[in-house]
N, C-alpha and C positions, 0 to 999 in steps of 0.2 A: 554278948550277946549276938547270935547271930540274927541277921534278917537278910532277906533277899526280896527286894522290891521292883516288883514288874511294873511297866509302864509301855505306851504306844498302842493299846488297844484303841477300839473303835469301832463307827459303822463305817462299811465300805462297799461300793457298789461291784458286782462279777466281775472279775476280770482286774481290778483294782491289786493295791499293792498295801500293806503295812509293815514297818520296822520296830519291832516288839525290842525293847532292852530292859537288863535284868541286871541292878547294881548290888552287887555282895558287901556284907561288913561282917566284921568280927569270926572270919574266916581265913586260912591260907589259900585265897581263892586260886593260886598257880596250882596246886596239887590236888583240887577238886576234880572231878568230870561232871560239867554243868551241861544238864537239859532242858529242855523244854517239851512238858508233856500238855495234853489237852484233853478236854472232856465237853464234851457235844450233849445238846439235851436228850437225856433220857439215854445216856450210853456211860461206859465206864472209861476212865482216866487211861489215855495211853501215851506212849511216846510218839511225839513227832521228830525230835533229834535231839542228839547228843555230841558234846566234842569233849575227847580227852584233854588231860594234861598236856599231852604231846601235840594236841593240833586235830588228830582224828575223827573222823566227823561219821556222825550213824543215821539215815533217816529212814521213817516209816517208809513204805512202798508208795502211799499215798501221797506224798510231799516229795519226791524224788524229782529233780529236774524243776522243781517249783520253788520250794524255800531252800534258804542258805543260812547255816549255822556258823559264828564266828564268836571272838573273844578277844578282849582286850584284857590282858593281865596288868598292867599298869594302872587302867580303870576301874579293874575288879570287875567288870561287866561283860554278859553275855548277851549276844542278837542275837534273834532271829530274821530275817530278809523274806517276807512272803509275797510271792508275785503271782500272777493269775488266780487270785483267789476264787473260791468257788463258793455256793451257799451250804455246800457241806463242810467247807472249813470253820461253820461257826460254831464259837465253843468256848469256854474259859481257859487262858492259855495259863500254865503253871511253869514257874524257875525250877529248877531240881539242882541242889548242888549233893553230889554223891564222893564219898573216899570208902569202899568198900572193905579196903584192907582193915579199916579202925571202926567200920559199922558206925561212920558219918553217914546223915541221911537229912537235907534239910529242904523244905519248902517253900514257896515262897505264898501268898495269897490269891494270885490270880488276875490278870485282866482278862474283859470279856472284847473279842473279836466279833463283831457281825458282820454278814457279808447278804448283802439284800439291796435288792433294787427299789 
């Protein structure tokens, strides 16, 4: 059974930092592109960042320079370090594991990040 379990969300003031973690089980973690998506209030889910099996990273324009995605294949975990947080970063953040070649696509249940003073 595939499980993606996010943690690290919470309430933070503008300008603050959070680190999200996603622990994966039931998949060959190192073979997957891992991603973080977010869905703000009244908005569609969008890509925040992803990291390929080779370690290449991709970020949404609004997050470049503020967010850093990384993975630890030994721990089957992907991280999202978020700095200089803004109120518009408020969203539910979802972990995604994808292997498009085989049509594999899995989602976590999400973790809420609220940026507010």
